[in-house]
C-alpha distance (Angstrom), angle and dihedral (degrees) to the residues before:
residue distance angle dihedral
M1 . . .
L2 3.79 . .
T3 3.77 119.9 .
S4 3.77 119.2 -114.3
E5 3.82 89.3 -109.0
E6 3.81 91.9 52.9
K7 3.80 90.8 49.3
E8 3.79 92.1 48.1
I9 3.79 93.2 51.4
R10 3.81 91.4 44.9
D11 3.79 91.1 51.3
Q12 3.81 93.4 47.8
V13 3.79 92.0 50.2
R14 3.82 91.5 45.0
Q15 3.80 90.9 52.9
Y16 3.81 92.2 48.4
C17 3.79 91.8 47.8
Q18 3.78 94.7 49.4
E19 3.79 97.5 42.1
K20 3.80 104.3 34.3
L21 3.78 110.8 12.0
L22 3.81 102.7 44.6
P23 3.82 96.6 58.2
R24 3.80 91.7 48.7
V25 3.79 94.1 45.5
T26 3.80 89.5 50.8
E27 3.80 92.1 48.4
G28 3.80 92.1 43.4
S29 3.78 90.7 53.1
R30 3.80 91.1 51.8
T31 3.80 95.1 46.3
E32 3.82 98.3 32.2
T33 3.80 91.5 -123.2
F34 3.79 136.0 123.5
D35 3.79 124.6 -142.5
K36 3.80 104.8 -136.1
N37 3.80 90.4 -160.0
I38 3.80 87.2 75.7
M39 3.80 89.8 72.5
K40 3.81 91.6 50.0
E41 3.79 90.2 50.3
F42 3.82 90.8 48.0
G43 3.79 87.7 54.9
E44 3.79 92.0 49.7
L45 3.81 90.1 50.3
G46 3.80 91.3 50.6
V47 3.79 92.3 -117.6
L48 3.80 95.6 125.9
G49 3.78 111.6 77.8
S50 3.77 90.1 -1.9
T51 3.82 93.4 164.7
V52 3.81 95.1 46.9
Q53 3.81 116.9 107.0
G54 3.81 114.1 -136.8
Y55 3.81 129.9 -3.3
G56 3.80 88.7 93.5
C57 3.81 91.7 -64.1
A58 3.79 124.1 137.6
G59 3.81 98.4 -115.6
A60 3.81 89.6 -145.0
N61 3.79 124.3 167.9
Y62 3.79 123.9 -104.2
V63 3.80 93.4 -101.9
T64 3.80 87.8 60.6
Y65 3.80 89.9 46.7
G66 3.81 89.2 54.2
L67 3.80 91.6 48.7
I68 3.80 90.7 51.1
A69 3.80 91.7 48.6
R70 3.79 90.9 48.3
E71 3.81 92.6 54.6
V72 3.80 93.6 47.6
E73 3.80 91.3 45.6
R74 3.79 90.4 50.4
V75 3.83 88.2 64.1
D76 3.78 101.7 34.4
């Protein structure tokens, strides 16, 4: 019952998490480090402040926010 936009965002975030986030989270856990570029990439994806209107944020609904959180949580 998701909209096509919600599915598209979910799929984009899932792909990012699997391809780019998972290897760095795994490595960061082993070395007790955090790659700060992750936060920059989250911003570029529109993940940070995803429900905020304006300020360059996505203005997404809370279902989309939950889908984003679910994909990030799946990796971390």
